C-alpha positions as CSV (number, residue, x, y, z in Angstrom):
1,M,0.0,0.0,0.0
2,G,2.8,2.3,0.9
3,E,4.6,1.5,-2.4
4,E,1.5,2.2,-4.4
5,Q,1.0,5.5,-2.5
6,T,4.7,6.4,-3.2
7,Q,4.3,5.5,-6.9
8,T,1.1,7.6,-7.1
9,N,2.8,10.6,-5.5
10,T,5.7,10.1,-7.9
11,E,3.4,10.0,-10.9
12,N,1.5,13.1,-9.6
13,T,4.8,14.9,-9.1
14,G,5.9,13.9,-12.7
15,A,2.5,15.0,-14.0
16,A,2.9,18.3,-12.2
17,K,6.3,18.8,-13.6
18,T,5.0,17.9,-17.1
19,D,2.2,20.4,-16.7
20,R,4.6,23.1,-15.6
21,A,6.9,22.2,-18.5
22,V,3.9,22.5,-20.9
23,G,2.9,25.7,-19.3
24,N,6.4,27.1,-19.6
25,K,6.6,25.9,-23.1
26,S,3.3,27.7,-24.0
27,D,4.6,30.8,-22.2
28,S,7.8,30.5,-24.2
29,E,5.9,30.0,-27.4
30,R,3.8,33.1,-26.6
31,S,7.0,35.1,-25.9
32,V,8.6,33.9,-29.2
33,R,5.4,34.8,-31.1
34,G,4.9,38.2,-29.4
35,G,6.7,38.9,-26.2
36,Y,5.5,40.4,-23.0
37,Y,6.7,43.8,-24.1
38,I,4.8,43.7,-27.4
39,R,1.5,44.4,-25.6
40,Q,1.5,47.2,-23.1
41,P,3.2,46.0,-19.8
42,S,1.7,46.9,-16.5
43,I,3.3,49.7,-14.6
44,G,4.7,49.6,-11.1
45,E,5.0,45.8,-10.4
46,G,7.2,44.5,-7.7
47,K,7.4,47.3,-5.1
48,G,9.9,45.6,-2.9
49,S,10.5,46.2,0.8
50,W,10.0,49.5,2.7
51,L,13.8,49.9,3.1
52,R,14.4,49.4,-0.6
53,Q,11.6,51.9,-1.5
54,Q,13.2,54.5,0.8
55,F,16.6,53.8,-0.7
56,G,15.2,54.1,-4.2
57,R,13.5,57.4,-3.4
58,S,16.8,58.8,-2.0
59,I,18.6,57.7,-5.1
60,A,15.9,59.3,-7.3
61,I,16.2,62.6,-5.3
62,F,20.0,62.6,-5.6
63,L,19.8,61.9,-9.4
64,A,17.3,64.7,-9.8
65,V,19.5,67.2,-8.0
66,A,22.5,66.1,-9.9
67,A,20.6,66.5,-13.2
68,C,19.6,70.0,-12.3
69,I,23.2,70.9,-11.5
70,L,24.4,69.4,-14.8
71,L,21.7,71.3,-16.6
72,Y,22.8,74.6,-15.0
73,F,26.4,74.1,-16.1
74,A,25.3,72.9,-19.5
75,L,23.3,76.2,-20.0
76,L,26.4,78.2,-19.0
77,R,28.4,76.3,-21.7
78,A,25.6,76.1,-24.3
79,S,27.7,77.6,-27.2
80,Q,30.6,75.2,-26.6
81,I,28.2,72.2,-26.3
82,S,26.3,73.2,-29.4
83,S,29.6,73.6,-31.3
84,A,30.8,70.2,-30.1
85,A,27.5,68.6,-31.0
86,G,27.6,70.1,-34.5
87,T,31.1,68.7,-35.0
88,L,30.0,65.3,-33.8
89,I,27.0,65.3,-36.1
90,G,29.1,66.4,-39.0
91,V,31.5,63.5,-38.5
92,A,28.7,61.0,-37.9
93,K,26.6,62.1,-41.0
94,P,27.4,59.0,-43.1
95,V,26.2,56.8,-40.2
96,I,23.1,58.9,-39.7
97,Y,22.3,58.8,-43.4
98,G,22.9,55.1,-43.4
99,L,20.5,54.5,-40.5
100,A,17.9,56.7,-42.2
101,I,18.2,54.9,-45.5
102,A,18.1,51.5,-43.8
103,Y,15.0,52.5,-42.0
104,L,13.3,53.5,-45.2
105,L,14.4,50.4,-47.1
106,N,13.6,47.9,-44.3
107,P,10.0,47.3,-45.5
108,I,11.3,46.2,-48.9
109,V,13.9,43.9,-47.4
110,K,11.2,42.4,-45.0
111,L,8.9,41.8,-48.0
112,V,11.6,40.0,-50.0
113,D,12.5,37.9,-47.0
114,K,8.8,37.0,-46.4
115,R,8.4,35.8,-50.0
116,L,11.9,34.4,-50.9
117,L,12.9,32.6,-47.7
118,P,9.9,30.1,-47.8
119,F,10.6,29.5,-51.5
120,L,14.3,28.7,-50.8
121,E,13.4,26.4,-47.9
122,Q,11.0,24.5,-50.1
123,K,13.2,24.3,-53.2
124,C,16.6,24.0,-51.6
125,P,16.2,22.3,-48.2
126,N,19.8,21.2,-48.0
127,F,21.2,24.7,-48.7
128,K,22.7,26.1,-45.5
129,K,22.9,29.8,-46.3
130,K,19.3,30.4,-47.2
131,K,18.8,33.3,-44.9
132,Q,22.0,35.0,-46.0
133,L,21.0,34.6,-49.7
134,S,17.5,35.9,-49.1
135,R,18.8,38.9,-47.1
136,S,21.4,39.7,-49.8
137,V,18.8,39.6,-52.5
138,G,16.5,41.8,-50.5
139,I,19.1,44.4,-49.8
140,F,20.2,44.4,-53.5
141,L,16.7,44.8,-54.7
142,A,15.9,47.5,-52.2
143,I,19.0,49.6,-53.1
144,L,18.3,49.0,-56.8
145,F,14.8,50.2,-56.3
146,L,16.0,53.3,-54.5
147,L,18.6,54.1,-57.2
148,A,16.0,53.5,-59.9
149,V,13.6,55.9,-58.3
150,V,16.2,58.6,-57.9
151,V,17.5,58.2,-61.4
152,A,14.0,58.2,-62.9
153,L,13.0,61.3,-60.9
154,L,16.2,63.1,-61.9
155,N,15.6,62.2,-65.6
156,M,12.1,63.5,-65.5
157,M,12.6,66.6,-63.4
158,I,16.0,68.1,-64.4
159,P,15.1,68.8,-68.1
160,E,11.6,70.1,-67.1
161,L,13.0,72.1,-64.2
162,Y,15.7,73.6,-66.4
163,S,13.2,74.7,-69.1
164,S,10.8,76.0,-66.4
165,I,13.5,78.0,-64.7
166,R,14.9,79.3,-68.0
167,D,11.4,80.4,-69.1
168,M,10.9,82.0,-65.7
169,I,14.1,84.0,-66.0
170,L,13.3,85.1,-69.6
171,N,9.6,85.9,-68.9
172,V,9.5,87.4,-65.4
173,P,11.3,90.7,-66.5
174,S,8.8,91.2,-69.3
175,Q,5.9,90.4,-67.0
176,L,7.2,92.9,-64.5
177,N,7.5,95.5,-67.3
178,R,3.9,94.8,-68.3
179,F,2.9,95.3,-64.6
180,A,4.8,98.5,-64.5
181,D,3.1,99.7,-67.7
182,G,-0.2,99.0,-66.2
183,L,0.7,101.1,-63.2
184,S,1.8,103.9,-65.5
185,E,-1.5,103.9,-67.2
186,M,-3.2,104.2,-63.9
187,N,-0.9,107.1,-63.0
188,R,-2.2,109.1,-66.0
189,D,-5.3,109.9,-64.0
190,D,-5.0,112.7,-61.5
191,S,-6.7,110.6,-58.8
192,T,-5.4,110.1,-55.3
193,L,-4.7,106.4,-56.1
194,G,-2.6,107.4,-59.1
195,M,-0.5,109.9,-57.1
196,L,0.0,107.3,-54.3
197,L,1.2,104.7,-56.8
198,E,3.5,107.2,-58.5
199,N,5.1,108.0,-55.2
200,I,5.5,104.3,-54.3
201,M,7.1,103.6,-57.7
202,T,9.5,106.5,-57.3
203,E,10.5,105.3,-53.8
204,V,11.0,101.8,-55.1
205,T,13.0,102.9,-58.1
206,D,15.3,105.1,-56.0
207,F,15.8,102.2,-53.5
208,L,16.7,99.7,-56.2
209,Q,19.1,102.1,-57.8
210,N,20.9,102.8,-54.5
211,W,20.9,99.1,-53.7
212,M,22.4,98.2,-57.1
213,R,25.1,100.8,-56.8
214,T,26.1,100.0,-53.2
215,D,25.0,96.6,-51.9
216,L,24.6,94.6,-55.1
217,M,28.3,94.4,-56.0
218,N,29.2,93.4,-52.4
219,S,26.5,90.8,-52.5
220,V,27.7,89.4,-55.8
221,N,31.3,89.2,-54.6
222,A,30.1,87.4,-51.4
223,L,28.0,85.1,-53.5
224,M,30.9,84.2,-55.8
225,S,33.2,83.6,-52.9
226,S,30.7,81.4,-51.1
227,L,29.7,79.5,-54.4
228,T,32.9,77.5,-54.3
229,F,32.2,76.5,-50.7
230,G,28.6,75.7,-51.6
231,V,29.8,73.3,-54.4
232,I,32.2,71.7,-52.0
233,N,29.5,71.2,-49.4
234,V,27.2,69.7,-52.0
235,L,29.9,67.3,-53.1
236,K,30.5,66.4,-49.4
237,E,26.8,65.7,-48.9
238,I,26.7,63.5,-52.0
239,L,29.8,61.6,-50.7
240,N,28.2,61.2,-47.3
241,L,25.0,59.8,-49.0
242,L,27.0,57.3,-50.9
243,I,28.9,56.2,-47.8
244,G,25.5,56.1,-46.0
245,L,24.2,53.8,-48.7
246,I,27.0,51.3,-48.0
247,V,26.4,51.7,-44.3
248,S,22.7,50.9,-44.7
249,A,23.5,47.6,-46.5
250,Y,25.6,46.5,-43.4
251,V,22.8,47.7,-41.1
252,L,20.1,45.8,-43.0
253,F,22.2,42.6,-43.2
254,S,22.8,42.5,-39.4
255,K,19.6,44.2,-38.1
256,E,18.5,41.1,-36.1
257,K,21.9,40.9,-34.4
258,F,21.8,44.6,-33.5
259,S,18.2,44.2,-32.2
260,R,19.2,41.3,-30.0
261,Q,22.3,43.2,-28.7
262,C,20.1,46.2,-27.8
263,K,17.6,43.9,-26.0
264,K,20.4,42.2,-24.2
265,I,21.8,45.5,-23.0
266,T,18.4,46.7,-21.9
267,Y,17.7,43.6,-19.8
268,A,21.3,43.9,-18.3
269,L,20.9,47.6,-17.3
270,F,17.3,47.7,-16.1
271,K,15.0,45.5,-14.0
272,P,12.6,43.3,-16.0
273,S,9.5,45.5,-15.6
274,S,11.4,48.7,-16.7
275,A,13.1,46.8,-19.6
276,N,9.8,45.5,-20.8
277,M,8.4,49.0,-20.7
278,I,11.4,50.4,-22.6
279,L,11.1,47.7,-25.3
280,H,7.3,48.3,-25.6
281,L,7.8,52.0,-26.1
282,T,10.5,51.3,-28.6
283,I,8.2,49.1,-30.6
284,K,5.4,51.6,-30.4
285,S,7.6,54.5,-31.4
286,N,8.8,52.5,-34.4
287,E,5.2,51.8,-35.4
288,I,4.3,55.5,-35.1
289,F,7.4,56.9,-36.9
290,G,7.5,54.2,-39.6
291,G,3.8,54.5,-40.4
292,F,3.8,58.2,-40.5
293,I,7.1,58.9,-42.4
294,I,6.7,56.2,-45.0
295,G,3.0,56.9,-45.4
296,K,3.7,60.6,-45.8
297,I,6.3,60.0,-48.4
298,I,3.9,57.8,-50.4
299,D,1.1,60.4,-50.0
300,S,3.3,63.3,-51.1
301,A,4.6,61.3,-54.1
302,I,1.0,60.6,-55.2
303,I,0.0,64.3,-54.7
304,G,2.9,65.4,-56.8
305,V,2.0,63.1,-59.6
306,L,-1.7,64.1,-59.4
307,C,-0.6,67.8,-59.4
308,F,1.5,67.2,-62.5
309,I,-1.4,65.4,-64.4
310,G,-3.9,68.1,-63.4
311,L,-1.6,71.0,-64.4
312,S,-0.8,69.3,-67.7
313,I,-4.5,68.9,-68.5
314,L,-5.2,72.6,-67.6
315,G,-2.2,73.8,-69.7
316,M,-0.5,75.6,-66.8
317,P,3.0,77.1,-67.1
318,Y,5.9,75.7,-65.1
319,T,4.1,72.3,-64.7
320,M,7.0,70.2,-63.5
321,L,8.5,73.0,-61.2
322,V,5.2,73.6,-59.5
323,S,4.5,69.9,-59.1
324,V,7.9,69.3,-57.5
325,I,7.3,72.2,-55.1
326,V,3.8,71.0,-54.1
327,G,5.0,67.3,-53.7
328,V,8.0,68.1,-51.7
329,T,6.4,70.6,-49.3
330,N,3.4,68.2,-48.8
331,V,5.7,66.1,-46.6
332,I,5.3,68.8,-43.9
333,P,1.9,68.1,-42.2
334,F,-0.9,70.7,-42.3
335,F,1.2,73.7,-43.3
336,G,3.1,72.0,-46.1
337,P,0.4,72.4,-48.8
338,Y,0.1,76.1,-48.2
339,I,3.9,76.6,-48.0
340,G,4.2,75.1,-51.5
341,A,1.0,76.6,-53.0
342,V,1.8,80.3,-52.2
343,P,5.0,80.7,-54.2
344,S,3.6,78.5,-57.0
345,A,0.5,80.6,-57.2
346,L,2.6,83.8,-57.4
347,L,4.7,82.3,-60.1
348,I,1.8,81.3,-62.2
349,L,0.0,84.6,-61.5
350,L,3.0,86.5,-63.0
351,S,2.8,84.4,-66.1
352,D,-1.0,84.4,-66.5
353,P,-3.4,85.9,-63.9
354,K,-6.3,83.8,-65.1
355,M,-4.3,80.6,-64.9
356,G,-3.2,81.7,-61.4
357,I,-6.8,81.8,-60.2
358,Y,-7.4,78.4,-61.8
359,F,-4.4,77.0,-60.1
360,I,-5.5,78.3,-56.7
361,I,-8.9,76.6,-57.2
362,F,-7.2,73.4,-58.4
363,I,-4.7,73.2,-55.5
364,L,-7.5,73.8,-52.9
365,A,-9.5,70.9,-54.4
366,L,-6.4,68.7,-54.5
367,Q,-5.6,69.4,-50.8
368,Q,-9.1,68.7,-49.8
369,F,-8.9,65.4,-51.6
370,D,-5.6,64.7,-49.9
371,G,-6.8,65.7,-46.4
372,N,-10.2,63.9,-46.5
373,V,-9.7,60.9,-48.8
374,L,-6.1,60.0,-49.8
375,G,-4.3,61.0,-46.5
376,P,-6.7,59.0,-44.2
377,K,-6.5,56.0,-46.5
378,I,-2.7,55.9,-46.5
379,L,-1.8,57.2,-43.0
380,G,-4.9,56.0,-41.2
381,N,-4.7,56.9,-37.5
382,S,-1.0,56.4,-37.3
383,T,-0.5,59.2,-34.8
384,G,-3.8,59.2,-32.9
385,L,-3.6,63.0,-32.5
386,S,-6.3,65.5,-33.0
387,A,-5.9,68.5,-35.3
388,F,-5.1,70.8,-32.4
389,W,-2.2,68.7,-31.2
390,V,-0.9,68.3,-34.8
391,V,-0.8,72.1,-35.3
392,S,0.8,72.7,-31.9
393,S,3.5,70.1,-32.4
394,I,4.3,71.5,-35.8
395,L,4.6,75.0,-34.5
396,I,6.7,74.1,-31.5
397,A,9.0,71.6,-33.2
398,G,9.3,73.8,-36.3
399,G,10.3,76.8,-34.1
400,L,12.9,74.8,-32.3
401,F,14.4,72.7,-35.1
402,G,13.2,74.2,-38.4
403,V,12.0,72.0,-41.3
404,P,13.2,68.7,-39.8
405,G,11.2,69.6,-36.7
406,M,8.1,70.3,-38.7
407,I,8.3,66.9,-40.4
408,L,9.3,64.8,-37.3
409,G,7.5,66.9,-34.7
410,V,4.1,65.1,-35.2
411,P,5.3,61.5,-34.7
412,A,7.6,62.6,-31.8
413,F,4.7,64.3,-30.0
414,A,2.5,61.3,-30.8
415,V,5.0,59.1,-28.8
416,I,4.9,61.6,-25.9
417,Y,1.1,61.7,-26.0
418,Y,1.0,57.9,-25.9
419,I,3.3,57.8,-22.8
420,V,1.3,60.4,-21.0
421,D,-1.9,58.7,-21.9
422,M,-0.5,55.4,-20.6
423,L,0.6,56.9,-17.3
424,I,-2.8,58.6,-16.8
425,D,-4.6,55.3,-17.5
426,H,-2.4,53.6,-14.9
427,K,-3.3,56.2,-12.3
428,L,-7.0,55.9,-13.0
429,E,-6.8,52.1,-12.9
430,K,-5.1,52.3,-9.4
431,R,-8.1,54.4,-8.3
432,K,-10.5,52.0,-9.9
433,L,-11.8,54.7,-12.3
434,P,-12.7,54.2,-16.0
435,T,-10.1,55.0,-18.5
436,E,-12.4,55.8,-21.4
437,T,-12.4,59.6,-22.2
438,S,-15.9,59.5,-23.4
439,V,-17.4,58.8,-20.0
440,Y,-16.0,62.0,-18.4
441,D,-18.8,64.3,-19.6
442,E,-20.4,67.2,-17.8
443,Y,-22.8,65.0,-15.8
444,S,-20.3,62.4,-14.5
445,Y,-18.2,62.9,-11.3
446,V,-16.3,61.0,-8.6
447,E,-17.6,60.7,-5.1
448,A,-15.4,61.4,-2.1
449,D,-15.0,57.7,-1.4
450,G,-13.7,57.2,-5.0
451,T,-16.9,55.9,-6.6
452,F,-17.4,57.0,-10.2
453,I,-20.9,58.3,-10.9
454,H,-21.8,57.8,-14.6
455,A,-23.9,60.4,-16.4
456,D,-27.0,58.2,-16.7
457,T,-26.8,57.3,-13.0
458,N,-26.4,61.0,-12.0
459,I,-29.4,62.1,-14.1
460,L,-31.6,59.3,-12.7
461,K,-30.4,60.3,-9.2
462,E,-31.3,64.0,-9.7
463,E,-34.7,63.1,-11.2
464,G,-35.4,60.9,-8.2
465,N,-34.4,63.7,-5.8
466,K,-36.6,66.1,-7.7
467,N,-39.6,63.7,-7.5
468,H,-39.0,63.1,-3.8
469,A,-38.9,66.9,-3.1
470,D,-42.0,67.5,-5.3
471,P,-44.6,64.7,-4.8
472,S,-47.0,66.5,-7.2
473,A,-44.6,65.7,-10.0
474,E,-45.5,62.0,-9.6
């Protein structure tokens, strides 16, 4: 009997070990498929002992004070730090360009791996370097696609841009002369408006003559001296781009290794809950930035092509030049279409006022199509921001960092918005309050004991109190 009991206990123990092994395996499989950090991790797990919490708070206070002191000295040496940062960025430009190109080409490489690798595993099961071959083919096709797009755009744009700029240089003086002749005809009248225009033209003419005699020659000399440096800078940027293209190939070939190294370092430096949160925010930031930037590039390219087709049908002047301006500036959210439309409209208005008005109507219709139909289809809700936050992020980031800030300010603010929203939801969950924004309307509130009163419950409660106070209402 004792032997049977022992055997039964042994079997139960083995079964328990097997169940735990199966459970661990399923957890492992889930982690391989997704990972705990893929979904949003919980915040504030594992508080530890009271002594450890007090020690952690002391360390946090010390670090905060040290950070304030460092910030104070950094502000005192802001010019030196800015100069050193600029030198470092200039040296690291090929690497920065390489990382940016690799980030843009990564979807193509992933697509080729997704299609080619299963084909190689099926057709060549004994071939050992299937992954290396698939990755090499993907990188080659991605770089070839990038070079083909650049060469095609240059072949299409450079002749058209050259002819448009040449026509502009030849026609703008005659257009200005016609404008001046029209003003002269208006000046023939002895009206107040004619006299005012005559005085304005006189002042403008005197100013131009003085400027041409004094400042123009100095400006031309300065321009000629800086032209050489400008050509050298352009050649340096082209060389940096070529080196960056080579760097991007190495990054794409070893991206899994770099990802694993970063994850290893993260888990080594931070405790598991913090590391999972960092990895989760990294993945979320990648989704927001990748979806916004790549989607915006595709959207702007389509808008540029549609603008070229529409202007060609309408017979507008400077078709390619205006289409390039509209397509490039459309990358900037919200303000980009207007930034590109204003100089383009002025350019067409100088050539033909009637065509300029047609262009304004056409560009407004095109931007409405982009904002209401094309943009939402391509971008979707990649940022999750309302129009107010989009405008605010563009203005703030553009004022601080210029054009790059206007382009990257929206996804960067979307990441900050997501972090703040996550922290607020965590605070509400700790107080057992709903996290949906829609329930916090004008009729809902929270009792002193922490109970949330919904709008419908509050209205029924008020109606009940009213009926109790006024029995005739029943």
